[in-house]
C-alpha positions in Angstrom: 63.8 67.6 45.5 61.4 68.8 48.2 59.2 65.9 47.6 62.2 64.0 47.8 62.7 65.2 51.2 59.5 65.1 52.8 59.2 61.7 51.7 62.7 60.7 53.3 61.5 62.2 56.5 58.3 60.4 56.0 60.3 56.7 55.7 62.3 57.7 58.2 59.7 58.3 60.9 57.9 54.9 59.6 61.0 53.4 60.3 61.5 54.5 63.3 58.1 53.9 64.7 58.3 50.1 63.4 61.4 49.9 65.6 60.0 51.3 68.6 56.8 49.1 68.6 59.3 45.9 68.0 61.3 47.3 71.1 58.3 47.9 73.1 56.8 44.2 72.4 60.1 42.5 72.9 60.3 44.2 76.4 56.8 43.5 77.4 57.8 39.4 76.5 61.1 39.6 78.9 58.9 40.8 81.7 57.4 38.5 84.3 54.1 38.0 84.2 53.2 37.6 87.7 52.4 40.5 90.3 53.9 38.1 93.2 57.4 38.8 94.5 60.5 35.9 93.2 63.3 35.1 94.7 66.8 34.2 93.4 68.8 31.9 95.5 72.6 31.7 95.3 74.2 29.2 97.2 77.5 30.4 99.3 79.9 27.6 100.5 83.5 29.1 100.1 84.3 31.2 97.2 82.6 34.4 98.2 84.0 36.1 95.3 82.2 34.4 92.6 79.0 34.7 95.1 79.3 38.3 94.9 79.7 38.3 91.5 76.7 36.0 91.0 74.4 38.5 93.7 75.5 41.8 91.8 74.6 40.4 88.6 71.2 39.3 89.4 70.7 42.5 91.2 71.9 44.2 88.2 69.6 42.2 86.1 66.5 43.1 88.1 67.0 46.6 88.3 67.7 46.7 84.5 64.2 45.0 84.1 62.5 47.4 86.2 61.6 44.3 88.6 63.9 45.6 91.4 60.4 45.8 93.8 59.5 42.6 92.9 62.9 40.4 93.2 64.9 39.6 95.7 68.6 37.9 95.6 68.7 35.5 98.5 72.6 33.9 99.4 72.5 30.6 101.2 75.0 30.4 103.9 76.2 26.9 103.6 79.2 27.2 106.3 81.3 30.5 105.2 83.7 32.0 107.8 83.8 35.2 109.5 85.8 37.2 107.3 83.5 36.0 104.7 80.4 37.0 106.7 82.2 40.5 107.1 82.7 41.3 103.6 79.3 40.1 102.8 77.8 42.3 105.3 79.1 45.5 103.2 77.1 44.3 100.3 74.1 44.0 102.0 74.5 47.7 103.3 75.0 48.9 99.6 72.3 46.8 98.2 68.8 46.5 99.8 67.7 43.8 98.3 70.2 41.3 98.8 69.6 39.0 102.0 71.8 36.2 103.5 70.1 33.4 105.4 71.3 30.3 107.1 70.2 26.7 105.9 68.5 26.5 109.1 66.4 29.6 108.5 65.4 29.3 104.8 62.1 27.6 105.9 60.9 30.2 108.1 62.0 32.7 105.7 59.8 31.2 102.9 56.7 30.8 105.5 54.1 32.8 104.6 55.8 34.3 101.6 54.9 31.7 98.8 
């Protein structure tokens, strides 16, 4: 009886170790390989609610993968109104890695970063 208990604990630990090793291997495969920064570009023309959802989900994915320091979310301003800009500015204050760039400024933003 005691032997069965020892074997069941031993098999449980082997199974737990195997699952942990598989999880670590899969997590390493999902992480980006480069050490440089990468950018997620989201165009914004009129519907800011969809853009905000996309920006939040992209930022959340970066943080969940542990790449919040290397990845940045950029919202490309393609002619939004002043009310929408105010709404987006509140989001920029909350999330420190979400930027808004006008179409004219995109080349200047990426000069020296790429």
